Chimera marker file (.cmm) of the C-alpha trace (Angstrom):
<marker_set name="trace">
<marker id="1" x="15.837" y="33.821" z="-25.533" r="1" g="1" b="0" radius="0.5"/>
<marker id="2" x="12.148" y="34.047" z="-24.501" r="1" g="1" b="0" radius="0.5"/>
<marker id="3" x="11.002" y="30.814" z="-26.334" r="1" g="1" b="0" radius="0.5"/>
<marker id="4" x="13.853" y="28.757" z="-24.405" r="1" g="1" b="0" radius="0.5"/>
<marker id="5" x="12.708" y="29.894" z="-21.159" r="1" g="1" b="0" radius="0.5"/>
<marker id="6" x="9.382" y="29.114" z="-21.573" r="1" g="1" b="0" radius="0.5"/>
<marker id="7" x="10.320" y="25.444" z="-23.116" r="1" g="1" b="0" radius="0.5"/>
<marker id="8" x="12.717" y="25.137" z="-19.910" r="1" g="1" b="0" radius="0.5"/>
<marker id="9" x="9.874" y="26.319" z="-17.622" r="1" g="1" b="0" radius="0.5"/>
<marker id="10" x="7.123" y="24.042" z="-19.381" r="1" g="1" b="0" radius="0.5"/>
<marker id="11" x="9.297" y="20.911" z="-18.955" r="1" g="1" b="0" radius="0.5"/>
<marker id="12" x="10.066" y="21.497" z="-15.540" r="1" g="1" b="0" radius="0.5"/>
<marker id="13" x="6.321" y="22.003" z="-14.515" r="1" g="1" b="0" radius="0.5"/>
<marker id="14" x="5.794" y="18.941" z="-16.638" r="1" g="1" b="0" radius="0.5"/>
<marker id="15" x="8.350" y="16.981" z="-14.705" r="1" g="1" b="0" radius="0.5"/>
<marker id="16" x="6.799" y="18.153" z="-11.758" r="1" g="1" b="0" radius="0.5"/>
<marker id="17" x="3.225" y="17.356" z="-12.686" r="1" g="1" b="0" radius="0.5"/>
<marker id="18" x="4.443" y="13.944" z="-13.357" r="1" g="1" b="0" radius="0.5"/>
<marker id="19" x="6.504" y="13.236" z="-10.022" r="1" g="1" b="0" radius="0.5"/>
<marker id="20" x="3.264" y="14.468" z="-7.867" r="1" g="1" b="0" radius="0.5"/>
<marker id="21" x="1.178" y="12.321" z="-10.300" r="1" g="1" b="0" radius="0.5"/>
<marker id="22" x="3.446" y="8.994" z="-9.484" r="1" g="1" b="0" radius="0.5"/>
<marker id="23" x="3.704" y="9.819" z="-5.771" r="1" g="1" b="0" radius="0.5"/>
<marker id="24" x="-0.107" y="9.757" z="-5.557" r="1" g="1" b="0" radius="0.5"/>
<marker id="25" x="-0.212" y="6.636" z="-7.803" r="1" g="1" b="0" radius="0.5"/>
<marker id="26" x="1.954" y="5.072" z="-5.662" r="1" g="1" b="0" radius="0.5"/>
<marker id="27" x="0.405" y="6.119" z="-2.191" r="1" g="1" b="0" radius="0.5"/>
<marker id="28" x="-3.044" y="4.569" z="-3.737" r="1" g="1" b="0" radius="0.5"/>
<marker id="29" x="-1.304" y="1.390" z="-4.530" r="1" g="1" b="0" radius="0.5"/>
<marker id="30" x="-0.106" y="1.283" z="-1.081" r="1" g="1" b="0" radius="0.5"/>
<marker id="31" x="-3.333" y="1.884" z="0.629" r="1" g="1" b="0" radius="0.5"/>
<marker id="32" x="-5.261" y="-0.750" z="-1.693" r="1" g="1" b="0" radius="0.5"/>
<marker id="33" x="-2.425" y="-3.317" z="-1.015" r="1" g="1" b="0" radius="0.5"/>
<marker id="34" x="-2.680" y="-2.727" z="2.723" r="1" g="1" b="0" radius="0.5"/>
<marker id="35" x="-6.646" y="-2.590" z="2.402" r="1" g="1" b="0" radius="0.5"/>
<marker id="36" x="-6.075" y="-6.014" z="0.417" r="1" g="1" b="0" radius="0.5"/>
<marker id="37" x="-3.940" y="-7.826" z="3.229" r="1" g="1" b="0" radius="0.5"/>
<marker id="38" x="-5.844" y="-6.899" z="6.033" r="1" g="1" b="0" radius="0.5"/>
<marker id="39" x="-9.117" y="-8.169" z="4.337" r="1" g="1" b="0" radius="0.5"/>
<marker id="40" x="-7.080" y="-11.291" z="3.753" r="1" g="1" b="0" radius="0.5"/>
<marker id="41" x="-5.723" y="-11.560" z="7.520" r="1" g="1" b="0" radius="0.5"/>
<marker id="42" x="-9.337" y="-10.632" z="9.080" r="1" g="1" b="0" radius="0.5"/>
<marker id="43" x="-10.671" y="-13.755" z="7.026" r="1" g="1" b="0" radius="0.5"/>
<marker id="44" x="-8.070" y="-15.835" z="8.853" r="1" g="1" b="0" radius="0.5"/>
<marker id="45" x="-9.138" y="-14.434" z="12.117" r="1" g="1" b="0" radius="0.5"/>
<marker id="46" x="-12.737" y="-15.099" z="11.797" r="1" g="1" b="0" radius="0.5"/>
<marker id="47" x="-13.831" y="-11.555" z="11.675" r="1" g="1" b="0" radius="0.5"/>
<marker id="48" x="-17.069" y="-10.050" z="10.553" r="1" g="1" b="0" radius="0.5"/>
<marker id="49" x="-17.608" y="-6.960" z="8.630" r="1" g="1" b="0" radius="0.5"/>
<marker id="50" x="-17.656" y="-4.546" z="11.193" r="1" g="1" b="0" radius="0.5"/>
<marker id="51" x="-14.422" y="-5.897" z="12.484" r="1" g="1" b="0" radius="0.5"/>
<marker id="52" x="-12.733" y="-6.062" z="9.140" r="1" g="1" b="0" radius="0.5"/>
<marker id="53" x="-13.253" y="-2.311" z="8.879" r="1" g="1" b="0" radius="0.5"/>
<marker id="54" x="-11.650" y="-1.631" z="12.128" r="1" g="1" b="0" radius="0.5"/>
<marker id="55" x="-8.941" y="-3.941" z="11.294" r="1" g="1" b="0" radius="0.5"/>
<marker id="56" x="-8.427" y="-2.710" z="8.023" r="1" g="1" b="0" radius="0.5"/>
<marker id="57" x="-7.867" y="1.126" z="9.595" r="1" g="1" b="0" radius="0.5"/>
<marker id="58" x="-5.524" y="-0.549" z="12.002" r="1" g="1" b="0" radius="0.5"/>
<marker id="59" x="-3.349" y="-2.070" z="9.341" r="1" g="1" b="0" radius="0.5"/>
<marker id="60" x="-3.603" y="1.458" z="7.191" r="1" g="1" b="0" radius="0.5"/>
<marker id="61" x="-2.405" y="3.286" z="10.638" r="1" g="1" b="0" radius="0.5"/>
<marker id="62" x="0.534" y="0.357" z="11.014" r="1" g="1" b="0" radius="0.5"/>
<marker id="63" x="1.474" y="1.395" z="7.593" r="1" g="1" b="0" radius="0.5"/>
<marker id="64" x="2.458" y="5.138" z="9.218" r="1" g="1" b="0" radius="0.5"/>
<marker id="65" x="5.120" y="3.738" z="11.836" r="1" g="1" b="0" radius="0.5"/>
<marker id="66" x="7.847" y="3.567" z="9.112" r="1" g="1" b="0" radius="0.5"/>
<marker id="67" x="8.613" y="3.745" z="5.318" r="1" g="1" b="0" radius="0.5"/>
<marker id="68" x="8.489" y="0.381" z="3.875" r="1" g="1" b="0" radius="0.5"/>
<marker id="69" x="6.112" y="-2.729" z="4.267" r="1" g="1" b="0" radius="0.5"/>
<marker id="70" x="8.103" y="-3.444" z="7.322" r="1" g="1" b="0" radius="0.5"/>
<marker id="71" x="5.526" y="-2.160" z="9.549" r="1" g="1" b="0" radius="0.5"/>
<marker id="72" x="2.614" y="-3.564" z="8.119" r="1" g="1" b="0" radius="0.5"/>
<marker id="73" x="4.209" y="-7.024" z="7.955" r="1" g="1" b="0" radius="0.5"/>
<marker id="74" x="5.007" y="-7.032" z="11.862" r="1" g="1" b="0" radius="0.5"/>
<marker id="75" x="1.384" y="-6.213" z="12.491" r="1" g="1" b="0" radius="0.5"/>
<marker id="76" x="-0.109" y="-8.922" z="9.961" r="1" g="1" b="0" radius="0.5"/>
<marker id="77" x="2.569" y="-11.263" z="11.511" r="1" g="1" b="0" radius="0.5"/>
<marker id="78" x="2.060" y="-10.692" z="15.119" r="1" g="1" b="0" radius="0.5"/>
<marker id="79" x="-2.144" y="-11.090" z="14.356" r="1" g="1" b="0" radius="0.5"/>
<marker id="80" x="-1.775" y="-13.851" z="12.785" r="1" g="1" b="0" radius="0.5"/>
<marker id="81" x="1.110" y="-15.660" z="14.957" r="1" g="1" b="0" radius="0.5"/>
<marker id="82" x="-1.711" y="-18.237" z="16.593" r="1" g="1" b="0" radius="0.5"/>
<marker id="83" x="-2.996" y="-19.419" z="12.964" r="1" g="1" b="0" radius="0.5"/>
<marker id="84" x="-0.284" y="-21.293" z="11.847" r="1" g="1" b="0" radius="0.5"/>
<marker id="85" x="0.526" y="-18.733" z="9.117" r="1" g="1" b="0" radius="0.5"/>
<marker id="86" x="4.494" y="-18.721" z="8.066" r="1" g="1" b="0" radius="0.5"/>
<marker id="87" x="6.462" y="-15.089" z="7.615" r="1" g="1" b="0" radius="0.5"/>
<marker id="88" x="7.294" y="-16.479" z="4.153" r="1" g="1" b="0" radius="0.5"/>
<marker id="89" x="3.296" y="-17.150" z="3.316" r="1" g="1" b="0" radius="0.5"/>
<marker id="90" x="2.525" y="-13.593" z="4.727" r="1" g="1" b="0" radius="0.5"/>
<marker id="91" x="5.212" y="-11.750" z="2.556" r="1" g="1" b="0" radius="0.5"/>
<marker id="92" x="4.303" y="-13.994" z="-0.284" r="1" g="1" b="0" radius="0.5"/>
<marker id="93" x="0.617" y="-12.742" z="0.116" r="1" g="1" b="0" radius="0.5"/>
<marker id="94" x="2.103" y="-9.184" z="0.505" r="1" g="1" b="0" radius="0.5"/>
<marker id="95" x="3.720" y="-9.454" z="-2.893" r="1" g="1" b="0" radius="0.5"/>
<marker id="96" x="0.878" y="-11.021" z="-4.576" r="1" g="1" b="0" radius="0.5"/>
<marker id="97" x="-1.601" y="-8.475" z="-3.315" r="1" g="1" b="0" radius="0.5"/>
<marker id="98" x="0.709" y="-5.497" z="-3.975" r="1" g="1" b="0" radius="0.5"/>
<marker id="99" x="0.684" y="-6.795" z="-7.682" r="1" g="1" b="0" radius="0.5"/>
<marker id="100" x="-3.140" y="-6.961" z="-7.723" r="1" g="1" b="0" radius="0.5"/>
<marker id="101" x="-3.366" y="-3.084" z="-6.374" r="1" g="1" b="0" radius="0.5"/>
<marker id="102" x="-0.852" y="-1.866" z="-9.043" r="1" g="1" b="0" radius="0.5"/>
<marker id="103" x="-2.748" y="-3.765" z="-11.819" r="1" g="1" b="0" radius="0.5"/>
<marker id="104" x="-6.187" y="-2.141" z="-10.310" r="1" g="1" b="0" radius="0.5"/>
<marker id="105" x="-4.438" y="1.221" z="-11.464" r="1" g="1" b="0" radius="0.5"/>
<marker id="106" x="-3.229" y="0.135" z="-14.619" r="1" g="1" b="0" radius="0.5"/>
<link id1="1" id2="2" r="1" g="1" b="0" radius="0.2"/>
<link id1="2" id2="3" r="1" g="1" b="0" radius="0.2"/>
<link id1="3" id2="4" r="1" g="1" b="0" radius="0.2"/>
<link id1="4" id2="5" r="1" g="1" b="0" radius="0.2"/>
<link id1="5" id2="6" r="1" g="1" b="0" radius="0.2"/>
<link id1="6" id2="7" r="1" g="1" b="0" radius="0.2"/>
<link id1="7" id2="8" r="1" g="1" b="0" radius="0.2"/>
<link id1="8" id2="9" r="1" g="1" b="0" radius="0.2"/>
<link id1="9" id2="10" r="1" g="1" b="0" radius="0.2"/>
<link id1="10" id2="11" r="1" g="1" b="0" radius="0.2"/>
<link id1="11" id2="12" r="1" g="1" b="0" radius="0.2"/>
<link id1="12" id2="13" r="1" g="1" b="0" radius="0.2"/>
<link id1="13" id2="14" r="1" g="1" b="0" radius="0.2"/>
<link id1="14" id2="15" r="1" g="1" b="0" radius="0.2"/>
<link id1="15" id2="16" r="1" g="1" b="0" radius="0.2"/>
<link id1="16" id2="17" r="1" g="1" b="0" radius="0.2"/>
<link id1="17" id2="18" r="1" g="1" b="0" radius="0.2"/>
<link id1="18" id2="19" r="1" g="1" b="0" radius="0.2"/>
<link id1="19" id2="20" r="1" g="1" b="0" radius="0.2"/>
<link id1="20" id2="21" r="1" g="1" b="0" radius="0.2"/>
<link id1="21" id2="22" r="1" g="1" b="0" radius="0.2"/>
<link id1="22" id2="23" r="1" g="1" b="0" radius="0.2"/>
<link id1="23" id2="24" r="1" g="1" b="0" radius="0.2"/>
<link id1="24" id2="25" r="1" g="1" b="0" radius="0.2"/>
<link id1="25" id2="26" r="1" g="1" b="0" radius="0.2"/>
<link id1="26" id2="27" r="1" g="1" b="0" radius="0.2"/>
<link id1="27" id2="28" r="1" g="1" b="0" radius="0.2"/>
<link id1="28" id2="29" r="1" g="1" b="0" radius="0.2"/>
<link id1="29" id2="30" r="1" g="1" b="0" radius="0.2"/>
<link id1="30" id2="31" r="1" g="1" b="0" radius="0.2"/>
<link id1="31" id2="32" r="1" g="1" b="0" radius="0.2"/>
<link id1="32" id2="33" r="1" g="1" b="0" radius="0.2"/>
<link id1="33" id2="34" r="1" g="1" b="0" radius="0.2"/>
<link id1="34" id2="35" r="1" g="1" b="0" radius="0.2"/>
<link id1="35" id2="36" r="1" g="1" b="0" radius="0.2"/>
<link id1="36" id2="37" r="1" g="1" b="0" radius="0.2"/>
<link id1="37" id2="38" r="1" g="1" b="0" radius="0.2"/>
<link id1="38" id2="39" r="1" g="1" b="0" radius="0.2"/>
<link id1="39" id2="40" r="1" g="1" b="0" radius="0.2"/>
<link id1="40" id2="41" r="1" g="1" b="0" radius="0.2"/>
<link id1="41" id2="42" r="1" g="1" b="0" radius="0.2"/>
<link id1="42" id2="43" r="1" g="1" b="0" radius="0.2"/>
<link id1="43" id2="44" r="1" g="1" b="0" radius="0.2"/>
<link id1="44" id2="45" r="1" g="1" b="0" radius="0.2"/>
<link id1="45" id2="46" r="1" g="1" b="0" radius="0.2"/>
<link id1="46" id2="47" r="1" g="1" b="0" radius="0.2"/>
<link id1="47" id2="48" r="1" g="1" b="0" radius="0.2"/>
<link id1="48" id2="49" r="1" g="1" b="0" radius="0.2"/>
<link id1="49" id2="50" r="1" g="1" b="0" radius="0.2"/>
<link id1="50" id2="51" r="1" g="1" b="0" radius="0.2"/>
<link id1="51" id2="52" r="1" g="1" b="0" radius="0.2"/>
<link id1="52" id2="53" r="1" g="1" b="0" radius="0.2"/>
<link id1="53" id2="54" r="1" g="1" b="0" radius="0.2"/>
<link id1="54" id2="55" r="1" g="1" b="0" radius="0.2"/>
<link id1="55" id2="56" r="1" g="1" b="0" radius="0.2"/>
<link id1="56" id2="57" r="1" g="1" b="0" radius="0.2"/>
<link id1="57" id2="58" r="1" g="1" b="0" radius="0.2"/>
<link id1="58" id2="59" r="1" g="1" b="0" radius="0.2"/>
<link id1="59" id2="60" r="1" g="1" b="0" radius="0.2"/>
<link id1="60" id2="61" r="1" g="1" b="0" radius="0.2"/>
<link id1="61" id2="62" r="1" g="1" b="0" radius="0.2"/>
<link id1="62" id2="63" r="1" g="1" b="0" radius="0.2"/>
<link id1="63" id2="64" r="1" g="1" b="0" radius="0.2"/>
<link id1="64" id2="65" r="1" g="1" b="0" radius="0.2"/>
<link id1="65" id2="66" r="1" g="1" b="0" radius="0.2"/>
<link id1="66" id2="67" r="1" g="1" b="0" radius="0.2"/>
<link id1="67" id2="68" r="1" g="1" b="0" radius="0.2"/>
<link id1="68" id2="69" r="1" g="1" b="0" radius="0.2"/>
<link id1="69" id2="70" r="1" g="1" b="0" radius="0.2"/>
<link id1="70" id2="71" r="1" g="1" b="0" radius="0.2"/>
<link id1="71" id2="72" r="1" g="1" b="0" radius="0.2"/>
<link id1="72" id2="73" r="1" g="1" b="0" radius="0.2"/>
<link id1="73" id2="74" r="1" g="1" b="0" radius="0.2"/>
<link id1="74" id2="75" r="1" g="1" b="0" radius="0.2"/>
<link id1="75" id2="76" r="1" g="1" b="0" radius="0.2"/>
<link id1="76" id2="77" r="1" g="1" b="0" radius="0.2"/>
<link id1="77" id2="78" r="1" g="1" b="0" radius="0.2"/>
<link id1="78" id2="79" r="1" g="1" b="0" radius="0.2"/>
<link id1="79" id2="80" r="1" g="1" b="0" radius="0.2"/>
<link id1="80" id2="81" r="1" g="1" b="0" radius="0.2"/>
<link id1="81" id2="82" r="1" g="1" b="0" radius="0.2"/>
<link id1="82" id2="83" r="1" g="1" b="0" radius="0.2"/>
<link id1="83" id2="84" r="1" g="1" b="0" radius="0.2"/>
<link id1="84" id2="85" r="1" g="1" b="0" radius="0.2"/>
<link id1="85" id2="86" r="1" g="1" b="0" radius="0.2"/>
<link id1="86" id2="87" r="1" g="1" b="0" radius="0.2"/>
<link id1="87" id2="88" r="1" g="1" b="0" radius="0.2"/>
<link id1="88" id2="89" r="1" g="1" b="0" radius="0.2"/>
<link id1="89" id2="90" r="1" g="1" b="0" radius="0.2"/>
<link id1="90" id2="91" r="1" g="1" b="0" radius="0.2"/>
<link id1="91" id2="92" r="1" g="1" b="0" radius="0.2"/>
<link id1="92" id2="93" r="1" g="1" b="0" radius="0.2"/>
<link id1="93" id2="94" r="1" g="1" b="0" radius="0.2"/>
<link id1="94" id2="95" r="1" g="1" b="0" radius="0.2"/>
<link id1="95" id2="96" r="1" g="1" b="0" radius="0.2"/>
<link id1="96" id2="97" r="1" g="1" b="0" radius="0.2"/>
<link id1="97" id2="98" r="1" g="1" b="0" radius="0.2"/>
<link id1="98" id2="99" r="1" g="1" b="0" radius="0.2"/>
<link id1="99" id2="100" r="1" g="1" b="0" radius="0.2"/>
<link id1="100" id2="101" r="1" g="1" b="0" radius="0.2"/>
<link id1="101" id2="102" r="1" g="1" b="0" radius="0.2"/>
<link id1="102" id2="103" r="1" g="1" b="0" radius="0.2"/>
<link id1="103" id2="104" r="1" g="1" b="0" radius="0.2"/>
<link id1="104" id2="105" r="1" g="1" b="0" radius="0.2"/>
<link id1="105" id2="106" r="1" g="1" b="0" radius="0.2"/>
</marker_set>
């Protein structure tokens, strides 16, 4: 009985560790994607390196408003409204940069 209990506890601990690792990875990918999208937008906006750093932080902060990408999308869309960038183009770029962020950690 002791052996089965240890096996169960080991499996439980293994699943908990995997979950924690997966969540950490998800957070890192999300942060990297936000950085990439902010860099992309800051180039369109013509920001210098200091302005870009501040802008990256503002995009990262925007991501804490709600779960998912809509908060970041709304910010980028609003910031680029006078630069002739469509919502579709922004969403495509966000997807592309999400894939790039995922590959950074693969």
